[in-house]
Structures are given as structure tokens and as C-alpha cells.
N, C-alpha and C positions, 0 to 999 in steps of 0.2 A: 123741411122746407117750410118757411113762414110767409104769410101774405101781409103786406103793410096796407094801410088805409088807401094809399094812392095807387094800389095795384101792383106794387113791385114785388118780386120774390126774393126772399133772403134765405140763405143756407144756414141752418142751425148748427152746423158742424163747427167745432172750434177751429180758430185760425191757426194755421200752420205757417210760420215765417219761411220754412224751406220749401213750401209747396210750389211757389212760382220761381224758385231759384233755377237757374240755367243747369242743363244737364252737364255732367263732367265731360271734358273733352277727351277723345280717344288718345291714347298715348302716341299713336303714330301720325297724328294730325300735323305736327310740326317736324316730322322726320324728313330728311332730304329725299329727293326722288330716287336717287340710286340705291338708297337703303330700302325704300319700299319695293323696288324692282328686285333686290336680292331676296327680300323676304317671300315674295311671290315665287321666285325661281326655286327656292329651297323646297318648296312643296312638291315639286316635280322630281322625285327621287331618281327616276330613270334619267332625266335630262342632267341632273347633278352628276351622276356617276359617269354618264357619257362625256360630260365636259371635263372631268377629271382624267378620263382615259385619253381624250384627245390632247389635253394639256401635257400630260406625261409623254405622249407619242411625239408631239412637236418639240418638246424640250430635249428629247433623246437624239433628235436629227444631227446637231453639231458634234455630238460625242458618240456617233454610231461605231466608228472605227475602234474606240476604246471598249465598247461593250461587246462587239462581235468578236468571237474567238479567231476567226479567220478573215483574210481579205476577200472581197467578192468574187474574184476569179481564181483563187487559189485552188489547185487541183490535187487530188489524191488517187493516183492511178490504180492503186490496190484496193480502193473502197468505192468501186462504182455501185450506185444504188445501195449504199449502205443504209440499214434501217436506223431509226431514232434510238439514241443511247440515252440512259439514265445516269443520273449522278446519285451514287450510293454513299452511304455513311457507315454501314456495317458490312463486314465480310466474314462469313462463317461464324456468326454470332458475336463477334468482337468489334468494338468501335474503333475505326482507324481514321475517321475523318472524311472529307469529300474526296471521292475517288471515282474512277471509271474503270471498266474492264476492257481490255484489249480484245478486238474482234478480228476473226480471220474468215476469208471469203473462200468458198469452194463453189465450183461451177456444177449446176444440176443440168446435165446434158439431156436429160429426159424432158423436163419442162422448160428448158432454155431460160434459166434464171440463176441469180446469184443467191446463195444461202450462207448466212453468217452466223458463226458460232462465237460465244463469249468465253474467255479463259477466266474462270472464277478463282483460279489459284494464283493469279498474278494482278492483284489490285494495283493500280497506279494513281497515286494521289495527284490531285489537280494543283497547278501552279497559279498563284495570284500575283497580279501586277508584274507579269511576265513580259519578255521581249519576244516578239514574232514578226509578222508581216508588217511592212511599212504603210503608213496612211498619213492623212493630214487632219489633225485635230482642229476643229472649227473651220476646217477648209483652208487653213492658213499655215499651221505649224506642223512641219514633218516630224513624225515620231513613230516608233514601233512598240510602244507600251500597250499591253491590253490588260483587261480586268481579269480574265481567267484564260488559261491555256491548258491544253492536254500535254503531258510529259512526252518526251521522245519515245516513240514506239507505240503510242496510243493515239486515239481520235476522241474528239468531242463533237458529235453530230447530234445536237438536241432535237433536231426535226429531220435527221436523215441527211443523205447525200443524193445528188442528182446523177444523171446519166454520165457526167464527166468527173464525178468524184468531188463536187463542190458542196460546201456546207449550205443546206437549205436555210437554216436559221440566220446565218450571217447574211446571205443574199437578200433574205426578207428585210432585215434591218437596213442594209445599203439601198434597197429598192424603195423603202419608204422615203428616203431622201428626195427622190424624184417624184414618186407617185403622189406623195402628200403635198409637195410643193407646187406641182403642176396645177392643183386645184386653186391655190392662192394666187398664182400669177394669173391664171385664166380668169378668175373672178375679179381681179383688179382691172384687167382690161375690159371685161364685160361691163362692170359697174361704171368704169369712166365713160365708156361710150353710152351706155343705157341711161345714165343720169343726165348726161350732157344733151343728148338729142331729145329725151323724154322732157326735160325741163324746158327746153326752147319751144318744143311743140305746144306744151301746155300752157306756157306763160304768154307767148306771143300769139298763138293761133293763126288763123287766116291762111295765107298761101304757105308760110313756113310749116304749119301744121300739116297741111295737105300733102306738101313734098315729103316730108319725113314719114307720114303714114303710108304713102305709096312705096317708099323704100323698105319700110318694115314688111309690108304685104308681100313684096317680091322675095325678100329673104325668107320668110315664113312658109311661102309656097314651094320653095326648093325642098327636095328630100334631103333630109339631114344626113343620114349614113353614107349615101353615094357622094354627097358633097364633101364629107369629111375624107372619104377615100380619095377623091379627086385632087383635093388640096394637098393631102399628105403625100399622094404619088408624085406630085410636082416638086417636092423637096428633093434637091440633088442627093444622090447616094453617097457622093464623096464628102459631104459635109460631116463635121465632127459631131459626137453625141451631144455635147453641151449646145451647139447651135440648133440642132434638130429638136432638142428639148424645148428651147425658147420658141421656135417656130410653131411647134405642136401646141404650146401654151397659148400662143397668140391666136392661133387658128380657133381653138376652143372658145376663147373669149370673144372673138369677133362674131362667131356664130350663135352666141348666147345672148347677146345684148338686146334684141328686139322685144323679148317678153318683158323684160324690166322696164324698157323705154315706154311701153304702153301703159304699164302700171303707174309710172311716174307721171305721165302725161294726164291720165285720167284724175289722179289726185290733185295735180297743179290746176286743172280746169275748175275744180270745186274751191280750192283755196285762194285762188287769185282774186276772187270776189269778196273776200273776208274784209272786215273794216280795218284790221291792223295792216293789211297789205295796201289797201288804199291810203291809209294814213302815212305810211312809209314812202309811198310814191308821191303823195302831195308835199312831203318834206323834202323832195329832191333826191331820194335814194335812187341809184341806178339799177338797171334790171339785175346785174350780176349780185349786187348786195341784197336785193329783195329775195332773189332765189336762194342765195347762200346763208342769209342770216334770219329769214323769216319763213320760207316755205320748206326748205329741206329739213330743218330740225322738227317740223311737225310730222315728217314723214320717215324719220330716222328709225323708229322701231320696225317698220315693215321692211326697211332696207337691211337691217341686221339679221332679221329672220330669213329674208330672202337669200342672203349671203350664205347662211349656214345650210340652207337647203340646196343651193346651187353648186357648192363645192363638191359633194359627192357625184353630181353629174359630170363635172369636169374629170374626176378621177376615173369614173367608168368610161368616159370617152377616151382618155388616154389608154387605159386598159384594153379597150376594144380595138384601138388602132395598133397598138403593139402586139396584140395577140394575133391580128390579121398580118403582121409583118409589115405594116405601113406606118408605124409610129417610131418609137425609139428603137434602136438596133444595138446588138452587141458590138463592143464590150460594154455599152451602158447596161445598168441593171435597174429594172423597174419591175413592178409586179406583173405587168402585162407582158414584158420580155420573158419573165420566168414561166408565165403560163404558155407562152409560145413554144418554149422548150418542152412543155409538158402536153403537146397536142396528141401525142400517141396514146389512144384510149387503152390499148392493150398494156402498155407500160404502167398507166395509171392504175389499172386493175390489180397488177402485181405489186407495184410500189405506190400506194396511195399517198404517201407523204410528199410526193413531187407536186401535188395539187394543193399544198398548204397555203400558197399565196391567195387562193380562192377564199379560203376562210378568213383571212385577214382582210380582204377587200370587203367582204360581207359585214364583218365587225366594224370596220371604219365607217362604211356608208350607213349602217344602222345607227351608229353613235351621232353622226352628223344630223340624221333625220330627228332622233330624239332630242338632241340639243337644239335644233331649230324649232321644234314644237314647243319646248319649255321656254325658249326666249321669246316666241311669238305670244304666248300666253302671259308671261310675265312683264312684257313690254306694253301689253294693251291696258290702257288707263281705264277702260270700262269694266275690267274684271277685277273683283275684289281679291 
């Protein structure tokens, strides 16, 4: 460092022409928003695996009848409470391909239970793309083609059979069609009502806001479970399973919207004072356009995460109602209906595979929660 006669300081270091050059831009500065969200989401390995699991589960729903070895209410009177069967490739040390072993039931009169024994001397090869029970592919096309079937004289109970000799694995697949769909329908109703009333209350304020808030407070003050039971009990028993399914979905959606409406209202109260909102109003934009084009997009990340976290609540709500006998009823098949059939604790202790739907429900609920956490973090613009 040198001092000039006029008192100025001069650096003696040689001039570097690249010293004041601008720092290189980050490679993701010009990346589209969806790509940045995907990069942040990939870091959440648990959320990524959960998303793939749920994606596969929903893609299987239209082709459930093709994947399931049996139709949901197909009974095998000689195989009550049959244990889970495995698919074998080798028999007595030699490879013979995918096969099952026929099982025979004997009554244990001392312990009052069925005991099954497998005949290892008669392996029976599985049949692929076979014809068995009829179902509707994609809910539209009648067919009887299945991916895999047991040959005549054998059974294929991957998760065992229930008290009526029905395949638990096939019923779980068919039950997913209702149990997984009820959450989507319920969340559609809930979000439609919550966004509508919440946006009106937050944008207009005043008496409109006061009235909507009082309605929300009344609904939230009611005990949830007794209200579910009362509304479900009001559904006529002679209505068909499909009608009851949609009514239960709508009931769950109607009772779930107040929480979302309050979240939307609080966000709109802060966003409506922003300059871009005022500019849109001064240019003559109507309230519907301001809400739909300017306010809701700034709140979309929270809505997506809330949807992922609300769907499992809908699934658990349907399961609870069906388990108590006030939701879906036989011959409809859902996970709650299956658990209703497995209420006998003594039977579960002896035949634990009858409670398999409970494990599936836990996995699905956990997957939705992990996926919601990952989406919430990846959609947050303040997180790197």
C-alpha cells in the first residue's frame, strides 16, 4: 500500500483484469420452476419412494381384476381360514417352475381350529393369463382373463383366506379401489368448499368474513366422530354400495373443509394488500379473476401439501365408519369392511392374516404423510 502526495492510498498489488469480473452464474439460475422443485424433491428419498408406491397403487386400480387371482366374493368352502401359501420354484431339489402345493384341511376339535397340511408330492404349476371369474377391466369391459391362477384342485392364497374362504389378497386389491378413491373424492369436495369460502372470506372481509367464520366455528365445535356416526346412520340401509360410497365420500369432504378455509382466509388477508393485487384491481379485474389468477397461484404449494396430508385422514375416516358398520357394507369391499369382518380378536390371534388390511392401511397412510412432507419442503421457495 503506497501513499500519494495528495493523501490517497494506492494498492501496490498488480492489476488483475478478472478481479472485478462478475461471479459465474449458478447453473440452475435459469432453470424452470418445475425443475427446481423436482431437484429439491429428489433429495427426500423417503418421499420419493412413497410417491412411487402410491403411483403404482393408483395405476393398479383399473386393472385390479386382472392382477387378483380371484374375484372379491369368490368363496372356497373347503378352505376356511386357509393360511398364506407360497409360490415355489423347486420341488424335491429339482426346478419345475412356479407352482403351489395343494393343501388339505383337518379340524382340530381340541383347540377348535383348522389345521392345513401341504402335499409336497403333488406340485401343481400355476397358470398364466388364464380364464377364471368374471370382472370388468377398467370398470367398462367384461372379461374373465387373469394374470395368474391356481390349477384345478389347488388354491392360491398369497395372504391366506378369511372365515368364508375368500382370498384375502384379492379382497385387499379390490378394497383399494374404494378405500383409495374415497380420499380423492372427499378431498375434492373438501378443497372445493374450503377454497371457495376461505377465498371469499379473506378477499372481501367485513360481514362476509364474519358470517363464514361463525359457520366454521360452529362446525369445528361439533364432536367429529359422533357427527360422522350420526350422518352415516342417516344413510338408508337399502341404498346400493356405490351410492353409499359416494355419500360417505361427500360426508367426509363436508366435515373437513373448515380447517382449509381458515388457512386460505389467513393467507388472502395478507396477499390482498400486495401491490400486484391492487394493480390488477385498478386495471378493472373482477374479484374472481384476482382470486383465480393472482392470489391462488401464490398459495398453490400449501394447497398441494395439504391435499397429500388430508387424503389419509379421509381413508382413515372411511375405515373407521366401515369398521363400526356405519360406512360401506357388504357386498362392497373396502379395507374397513374387511376389518369389520375381522373384529373377533380370538380369530385374529389364531389366524393373524385376517388382519392384513390393517398393515396395508398403515403403509398407505405413512406413504401419504411422507409424500406430503417432501412436497411441502420442495415447494417452499425459501428452502434451498
